[in-house]
C-alpha positions as CSV (number, residue, x, y, z in Angstrom):
1,M,2.2,-8.6,-7.0
2,A,-1.5,-8.2,-7.6
3,G,-3.5,-9.5,-4.7
4,S,-0.7,-9.3,-2.2
5,K,-0.9,-7.2,1.0
6,P,0.4,-3.7,0.6
7,N,3.7,-3.1,2.2
8,F,4.4,-0.5,4.9
9,E,5.5,2.2,2.5
10,V,2.5,1.9,0.3
11,S,0.2,2.0,3.4
12,L,2.0,4.9,4.9
13,T,1.7,6.9,1.6
14,K,-2.0,6.1,1.4
15,L,-2.5,7.3,5.0
16,E,-0.6,10.5,4.3
17,K,-2.9,11.2,1.3
18,I,-6.0,10.6,3.4
19,V,-4.7,13.0,6.1
20,E,-4.0,15.6,3.5
21,Q,-7.5,15.3,2.0
22,L,-9.0,15.6,5.4
23,E,-6.9,18.7,6.2
24,T,-7.2,20.6,2.9
25,E,-10.4,19.7,1.1
26,E,-13.9,20.9,1.8
27,L,-15.5,17.6,2.4
28,G,-19.0,16.7,3.4
29,L,-19.7,14.9,6.6
30,E,-20.2,11.5,5.0
31,E,-17.0,11.7,2.9
32,S,-15.0,12.9,5.9
33,L,-16.3,10.0,8.0
34,R,-15.5,7.5,5.2
35,L,-12.0,8.8,4.8
36,F,-11.5,8.9,8.6
37,E,-12.6,5.2,8.8
38,E,-10.3,4.3,6.0
39,G,-7.4,6.1,7.6
40,I,-7.9,4.2,10.9
41,K,-7.8,0.9,9.0
42,V,-4.7,1.9,7.2
43,S,-3.0,3.1,10.4
44,K,-3.7,-0.2,12.1
45,K,-2.0,-2.0,9.1
46,C,1.0,0.3,9.5
47,E,1.1,-0.4,13.3
48,E,1.0,-4.2,12.6
49,S,3.8,-3.9,10.1
50,L,5.9,-1.9,12.6
51,K,5.3,-4.4,15.4
52,S,6.2,-7.3,13.1
53,A,9.4,-5.5,12.1
54,E,10.2,-4.9,15.8
55,L,9.7,-8.5,16.6
56,K,12.1,-9.6,13.8
57,V,14.8,-7.2,15.0
58,K,14.4,-8.5,18.6
59,K,14.7,-12.1,17.4
60,L,17.8,-11.3,15.4
61,L,19.4,-9.5,18.4
62,E,18.7,-12.3,20.8
63,D,20.8,-14.8,18.8
64,G,22.6,-13.5,15.7
65,K,23.7,-17.1,14.8
66,T,20.3,-18.8,14.5
67,L,18.3,-18.3,11.3
68,V,14.6,-17.8,11.8
69,N,12.0,-18.2,9.0
70,F,10.1,-15.0,9.6
71,D,7.5,-15.8,6.9
72,Q,6.5,-18.9,8.8
73,D,6.1,-16.8,12.0
74,Q,3.8,-14.3,10.2
75,S,1.5,-17.1,8.8
76,N,1.2,-18.6,12.3
77,S,0.1,-15.2,13.8
78,E,-2.7,-14.6,11.2
């Protein structure tokens, strides 16, 4: 799966590690800002994944009989 987008769990783990570093390590200002910026980017990816999952659930609940190609929906939104 090289080159594919990281999934939610991978992104969340990365975000947790960043938060842990910021909370526990003695970091300089530049490194702290770099990690903070990276954390913001990762958190936005997590939020997008959650919103996408919520949309899928809503579509399934609207009509449990109709099959929807979710991969096609994602490619249209990018």
